[in-house]
VOTI-101669 format. One record per atom (N, C-alpha, C, CB): residue number from 1; residue in one letter; atom name; z, x, y. Coordinates in steps of 0.2 Angstrom, whole numbers, plus 2048, in hexadecimal, padded with zeros to 3 digits. Glycine has a CB too. Example, Ala and Ser with C-alpha at 12.3 -4.5 7.8 and 13.67 -1.06 7.14 Angstrom:
REM residues 2
+-----+---+----+-----+-----+-----+
|   k | r |  a |  c3 |  c1 |  c2 |
+-----+---+----+-----+-----+-----+
|   1 | a |  N | 827 | 842 | 7E4 |
|   1 | a | CA | 827 | 83E | 7EA |
|   1 | a |  C | 827 | 842 | 7F0 |
|   1 | a | CB | 82D | 839 | 7EA |
|   2 | s |  N | 823 | 840 | 7F5 |
|   2 | s | CA | 824 | 844 | 7FB |
|   2 | s |  C | 827 | 840 | 800 |
|   2 | s | CB | 81D | 846 | 7FD |
+-----+---+----+-----+-----+-----+
END
This chain:
REM residues 71
+-----+---+----+-----+-----+-----+
|   k | r |  a |  c3 |  c1 |  c2 |
+-----+---+----+-----+-----+-----+
|   1 | l |  N | 9CF | B14 | F2A |
|   1 | l | CA | 9D0 | B0E | F2E |
|   1 | l |  C | 9D6 | B0A | F2C |
|   1 | l | CB | 9CA | B0A | F2E |
|   2 | r |  N | 9D7 | B09 | F25 |
|   2 | r | CA | 9DD | B06 | F23 |
|   2 | r |  C | 9E3 | B09 | F25 |
|   2 | r | CB | 9DC | B05 | F1B |
|   3 | e |  N | 9E4 | B0F | F25 |
|   3 | e | CA | 9EA | B13 | F27 |
|   3 | e |  C | 9EB | B12 | F2E |
|   3 | e | CB | 9E9 | B1A | F25 |
|   4 | k |  N | 9E6 | B13 | F32 |
|   4 | k | CA | 9E6 | B12 | F39 |
|   4 | k |  C | 9E9 | B0B | F3B |
|   4 | k | CB | 9E0 | B13 | F3D |
|   5 | i |  N | 9E6 | B06 | F37 |
|   5 | i | CA | 9E9 | AFF | F39 |
|   5 | i |  C | 9F0 | AFE | F36 |
|   5 | i | CB | 9E4 | AFA | F35 |
|   6 | r |  N | 9F2 | B01 | F31 |
|   6 | r | CA | 9F8 | B01 | F2E |
|   6 | r |  C | 9FD | B04 | F33 |
|   6 | r | CB | 9F9 | B04 | F28 |
|   7 | r |  N | 9FB | B0A | F36 |
|   7 | r | CA | A00 | B0D | F3B |
|   7 | r |  C | A00 | B09 | F42 |
|   7 | r | CB | 9FD | B14 | F3D |
|   8 | i |  N | 9FB | B06 | F44 |
|   8 | i | CA | 9FB | B02 | F4A |
|   8 | i |  C | 9FF | AFB | F49 |
|   8 | i | CB | 9F4 | B00 | F4C |
|   9 | l |  N | 9FF | AF8 | F43 |
|   9 | l | CA | A03 | AF2 | F41 |
|   9 | l |  C | A0A | AF4 | F41 |
|   9 | l | CB | A00 | AEF | F3A |
|  10 | a |  N | A0C | AFA | F3F |
|  10 | a | CA | A13 | AFC | F3F |
|  10 | a |  C | A16 | AFD | F45 |
|  10 | a | CB | A13 | B03 | F3B |
|  11 | t |  N | A12 | AFD | F4B |
|  11 | t | CA | A15 | AFE | F51 |
|  11 | t |  C | A17 | AF7 | F54 |
|  11 | t | CB | A10 | B01 | F56 |
|  12 | l |  N | A14 | AF1 | F51 |
|  12 | l | CA | A16 | AEB | F54 |
|  12 | l |  C | A1D | AE8 | F51 |
|  12 | l | CB | A10 | AE6 | F51 |
|  13 | s |  N | A1F | AE3 | F54 |
|  13 | s | CA | A25 | AE0 | F52 |
|  13 | s |  C | A24 | ADD | F4B |
|  13 | s | CB | A28 | ADA | F57 |
|  14 | p |  N | A29 | ADD | F47 |
|  14 | p | CA | A28 | ADA | F40 |
|  14 | p |  C | A25 | AD3 | F40 |
|  14 | p | CB | A2F | ADA | F3C |
|  15 | r |  N | A27 | ACF | F44 |
|  15 | r | CA | A24 | AC8 | F44 |
|  15 | r |  C | A1D | AC8 | F46 |
|  15 | r | CB | A28 | AC3 | F49 |
|  16 | t |  N | A1B | ACC | F4B |
|  16 | t | CA | A14 | ACD | F4D |
|  16 | t |  C | A10 | AD0 | F47 |
|  16 | t | CB | A13 | AD1 | F53 |
|  17 | e |  N | A13 | AD5 | F44 |
|  17 | e | CA | A0F | AD8 | F3F |
|  17 | e |  C | A0E | AD3 | F39 |
|  17 | e | CB | A13 | ADE | F3C |
|  18 | k |  N | A13 | AD0 | F37 |
|  18 | k | CA | A12 | ACB | F32 |
|  18 | k |  C | A0D | AC6 | F33 |
|  18 | k | CB | A19 | AC7 | F31 |
|  19 | i |  N | A0D | AC3 | F3A |
|  19 | i | CA | A08 | ABE | F3C |
|  19 | i |  C | A01 | AC1 | F3B |
|  19 | i | CB | A0A | ABB | F43 |
|  20 | i |  N | A00 | AC7 | F3E |
|  20 | i | CA | 9F9 | AC9 | F3D |
|  20 | i |  C | 9F7 | ACB | F36 |
|  20 | i | CB | 9F9 | AD0 | F41 |
|  21 | r |  N | 9FC | ACD | F32 |
|  21 | r | CA | 9FA | ACF | F2B |
|  21 | r |  C | 9F8 | AC8 | F27 |
|  21 | r | CB | A00 | AD2 | F28 |
|  22 | l |  N | 9FC | AC3 | F29 |
|  22 | l | CA | 9FB | ABC | F25 |
|  22 | l |  C | 9F4 | AB9 | F28 |
|  22 | l | CB | A01 | AB8 | F27 |
|  23 | r |  N | 9F3 | ABA | F2E |
|  23 | r | CA | 9ED | AB7 | F31 |
|  23 | r |  C | 9E7 | ABA | F2F |
|  23 | r | CB | 9EE | AB7 | F39 |
|  24 | f |  N | 9E7 | AC0 | F2E |
|  24 | f | CA | 9E1 | AC4 | F2C |
|  24 | f |  C | 9E1 | AC6 | F25 |
|  24 | f | CB | 9E0 | ACA | F31 |
|  25 | g |  N | 9E6 | AC5 | F21 |
|  25 | g | CA | 9E6 | AC7 | F1A |
|  25 | g |  C | 9E7 | ACE | F19 |
|  25 | g | CB | 9E0 | AC4 | F16 |
|  26 | i |  N | 9EA | AD2 | F1E |
|  26 | i | CA | 9EB | AD9 | F1D |
|  26 | i |  C | 9F1 | ADB | F19 |
|  26 | i | CB | 9EC | ADC | F24 |
|  27 | g |  N | 9EF | ADE | F13 |
|  27 | g | CA | 9F4 | AE0 | F0F |
|  27 | g |  C | 9F8 | ADB | F0B |
|  27 | g | CB | 9F9 | AE4 | F13 |
|  28 | e |  N | 9F5 | AD5 | F0B |
|  28 | e | CA | 9F8 | AD0 | F07 |
|  28 | e |  C | 9F4 | ACE | F01 |
|  28 | e | CB | 9F9 | AC9 | F0C |
|  29 | p |  N | 9F7 | ACB | EFC |
|  29 | p | CA | 9F4 | ACA | EF6 |
|  29 | p |  C | 9EF | AC4 | EF7 |
|  29 | p | CB | 9F8 | AC9 | EF0 |
|  30 | y |  N | 9EF | AC0 | EFC |
|  30 | y | CA | 9EB | ABA | EFD |
|  30 | y |  C | 9E7 | ABB | F03 |
|  30 | y | CB | 9EF | AB4 | EFE |
|  31 | e |  N | 9E2 | AB7 | F04 |
|  31 | e | CA | 9DE | AB7 | F0A |
|  31 | e |  C | 9E1 | AB5 | F11 |
|  31 | e | CB | 9D7 | AB3 | F09 |
|  32 | e |  N | 9DE | AB5 | F16 |
|  32 | e | CA | 9E1 | AB3 | F1C |
|  32 | e |  C | 9E3 | AAC | F1C |
|  32 | e | CB | 9DB | AB4 | F22 |
|  33 | m |  N | 9E8 | AAB | F20 |
|  33 | m | CA | 9EC | AA4 | F20 |
|  33 | m |  C | 9EA | AA1 | F27 |
|  33 | m | CB | 9F3 | AA5 | F20 |
|  34 | t |  N | 9EA | A9A | F26 |
|  34 | t | CA | 9E9 | A96 | F2C |
|  34 | t |  C | 9EF | A97 | F31 |
|  34 | t | CB | 9E8 | A8F | F2A |
|  35 | l |  N | 9EE | A95 | F37 |
|  35 | l | CA | 9F3 | A95 | F3C |
|  35 | l |  C | 9F9 | A90 | F3A |
|  35 | l | CB | 9F0 | A93 | F43 |
|  36 | q |  N | 9F7 | A8A | F37 |
|  36 | q | CA | 9FC | A86 | F35 |
|  36 | q |  C | A01 | A88 | F30 |
|  36 | q | CB | 9F9 | A7F | F33 |
|  37 | k |  N | 9FE | A8C | F2B |
|  37 | k | CA | A02 | A8E | F25 |
|  37 | k |  C | A06 | A94 | F28 |
|  37 | k | CB | 9FD | A91 | F20 |
|  38 | i |  N | A04 | A98 | F2C |
|  38 | i | CA | A08 | A9D | F2F |
|  38 | i |  C | A0D | A9B | F33 |
|  38 | i | CB | A04 | AA2 | F33 |
|  39 | a |  N | A0C | A95 | F37 |
|  39 | a | CA | A11 | A92 | F3C |
|  39 | a |  C | A16 | A8F | F37 |
|  39 | a | CB | A0E | A8D | F40 |
|  40 | d |  N | A15 | A8C | F32 |
|  40 | d | CA | A1A | A89 | F2E |
|  40 | d |  C | A1E | A8F | F2A |
|  40 | d | CB | A16 | A85 | F28 |
|  41 | q |  N | A1B | A94 | F29 |
|  41 | q | CA | A1F | A9A | F26 |
|  41 | q |  C | A23 | A9E | F2A |
|  41 | q | CB | A1A | A9F | F23 |
|  42 | v |  N | A21 | A9F | F31 |
|  42 | v | CA | A25 | AA2 | F35 |
|  42 | v |  C | A29 | A9E | F3A |
|  42 | v | CB | A21 | AA7 | F39 |
|  43 | g |  N | A29 | A98 | F3A |
|  43 | g | CA | A2D | A93 | F3E |
|  43 | g |  C | A2A | A93 | F45 |
|  43 | g | CB | A34 | A95 | F3E |
|  44 | l |  N | A24 | A93 | F46 |
|  44 | l | CA | A21 | A93 | F4D |
|  44 | l |  C | A1C | A8D | F4D |
|  44 | l | CB | A1E | A99 | F4F |
|  45 | t |  N | A1A | A8B | F53 |
|  45 | t | CA | A14 | A86 | F53 |
|  45 | t |  C | A0D | A8A | F52 |
|  45 | t | CB | A14 | A83 | F5A |
|  46 | k |  N | A08 | A87 | F51 |
|  46 | k | CA | A02 | A8A | F51 |
|  46 | k |  C | A00 | A8E | F57 |
|  46 | k | CB | 9FC | A85 | F4F |
|  47 | m |  N | A02 | A8B | F5D |
|  47 | m | CA | A01 | A8E | F63 |
|  47 | m |  C | A05 | A95 | F64 |
|  47 | m | CB | A02 | A8A | F69 |
|  48 | g |  N | A0B | A94 | F61 |
|  48 | g | CA | A10 | A9A | F61 |
|  48 | g |  C | A0D | AA0 | F5D |
|  48 | g | CB | A16 | A98 | F5F |
|  49 | v |  N | A0A | A9E | F57 |
|  49 | v | CA | A07 | AA3 | F53 |
|  49 | v |  C | A01 | AA6 | F57 |
|  49 | v | CB | A05 | AA0 | F4C |
|  50 | t |  N | 9FD | AA2 | F5A |
|  50 | t | CA | 9F7 | AA4 | F5D |
|  50 | t |  C | 9F9 | AA9 | F63 |
|  50 | t | CB | 9F3 | A9F | F60 |
|  51 | l |  N | 9FE | AA8 | F67 |
|  51 | l | CA | A01 | AAC | F6C |
|  51 | l |  C | A03 | AB3 | F69 |
|  51 | l | CB | A06 | AA9 | F70 |
|  52 | v |  N | A07 | AB3 | F64 |
|  52 | v | CA | A0A | AB9 | F61 |
|  52 | v |  C | A04 | ABD | F5E |
|  52 | v | CB | A0F | AB7 | F5B |
|  53 | q |  N | 9FF | AB9 | F5B |
|  53 | q | CA | 9F9 | ABD | F58 |
|  53 | q |  C | 9F5 | AC0 | F5E |
|  53 | q | CB | 9F5 | AB8 | F54 |
|  54 | n |  N | 9F4 | ABD | F63 |
|  54 | n | CA | 9F0 | AC0 | F68 |
|  54 | n |  C | 9F3 | AC5 | F6C |
|  54 | n | CB | 9EE | ABA | F6E |
|  55 | k |  N | 9F9 | AC5 | F6D |
|  55 | k | CA | 9FD | ACA | F70 |
|  55 | k |  C | 9FD | AD0 | F6C |
|  55 | k | CB | A04 | AC8 | F72 |
|  56 | g |  N | 9FE | ACF | F65 |
|  56 | g | CA | 9FE | AD5 | F60 |
|  56 | g |  C | 9F7 | AD8 | F60 |
|  56 | g | CB | A00 | AD2 | F5A |
|  57 | l |  N | 9F2 | AD4 | F60 |
|  57 | l | CA | 9EB | AD7 | F5F |
|  57 | l |  C | 9EA | ADB | F66 |
|  57 | l | CB | 9E6 | AD2 | F5E |
|  58 | l |  N | 9EC | AD9 | F6B |
|  58 | l | CA | 9EB | ADD | F71 |
|  58 | l |  C | 9EF | AE3 | F71 |
|  58 | l | CB | 9ED | AD9 | F78 |
|  59 | k |  N | 9F5 | AE3 | F6F |
|  59 | k | CA | 9F9 | AE9 | F6E |
|  59 | k |  C | 9F5 | AEE | F69 |
|  59 | k | CB | A00 | AE8 | F6C |
|  60 | m |  N | 9F3 | AEB | F64 |
|  60 | m | CA | 9EF | AEF | F5F |
|  60 | m |  C | 9E9 | AF3 | F62 |
|  60 | m | CB | 9ED | AEB | F58 |
|  61 | k |  N | 9E6 | AEF | F66 |
|  61 | k | CA | 9DF | AF2 | F69 |
|  61 | k |  C | 9E1 | AF7 | F6D |
|  61 | k | CB | 9DC | AEC | F6D |
|  62 | k |  N | 9E7 | AF6 | F71 |
|  62 | k | CA | 9E9 | AFC | F76 |
|  62 | k |  C | 9EB | B02 | F72 |
|  62 | k | CB | 9EE | AF9 | F7A |
|  63 | k |  N | 9EF | B01 | F6D |
|  63 | k | CA | 9F1 | B07 | F69 |
|  63 | k |  C | 9EB | B0A | F66 |
|  63 | k | CB | 9F6 | B04 | F63 |
|  64 | g |  N | 9E6 | B06 | F63 |
|  64 | g | CA | 9E0 | B09 | F60 |
|  64 | g |  C | 9DC | B0D | F65 |
|  64 | g | CB | 9DC | B04 | F5D |
|  65 | d |  N | 9DC | B0B | F6B |
|  65 | d | CA | 9D8 | B0E | F71 |
|  65 | d |  C | 9DC | B15 | F72 |
|  65 | d | CB | 9D7 | B0A | F77 |
|  66 | l |  N | 9E2 | B15 | F73 |
|  66 | l | CA | 9E6 | B1B | F74 |
|  66 | l |  C | 9E5 | B20 | F6F |
|  66 | l | CB | 9EE | B19 | F75 |
|  67 | d |  N | 9E6 | B1E | F68 |
|  67 | d | CA | 9E5 | B23 | F63 |
|  67 | d |  C | 9DE | B26 | F63 |
|  67 | d | CB | 9E6 | B1F | F5C |
|  68 | d |  N | 9D9 | B22 | F65 |
|  68 | d | CA | 9D2 | B24 | F65 |
|  68 | d |  C | 9D1 | B2A | F6A |
|  68 | d | CB | 9CD | B1F | F66 |
|  69 | s |  N | 9D4 | B29 | F70 |
|  69 | s | CA | 9D3 | B2D | F76 |
|  69 | s |  C | 9D7 | B34 | F74 |
|  69 | s | CB | 9D6 | B2A | F7C |
|  70 | r |  N | 9DB | B34 | F6F |
|  70 | r | CA | 9DF | B3B | F6E |
|  70 | r |  C | 9DB | B3F | F69 |
|  70 | r | CB | 9E6 | B39 | F6B |
|  71 | a |  N | 9D6 | B3B | F65 |
|  71 | a | CA | 9D3 | B3F | F60 |
|  71 | a |  C | 9CD | B43 | F62 |
|  71 | a | CB | 9D0 | B3A | F5B |
+-----+---+----+-----+-----+-----+
END
């Protein structure tokens, strides 16, 4: 599962991947971050982070569904 998530994350833009990794603590030495902390780090508003996060998660879901249908 970790490898599958890693592969799907790699298909996203670098900014989207970073936001999702920070938000959910994926592959980071620390736990998930708040929207405000991520916004400060990447130079977006909290709403901007939320929008990027949601679009990224939707893309990940679609990629995951496509991978499962081929198995």
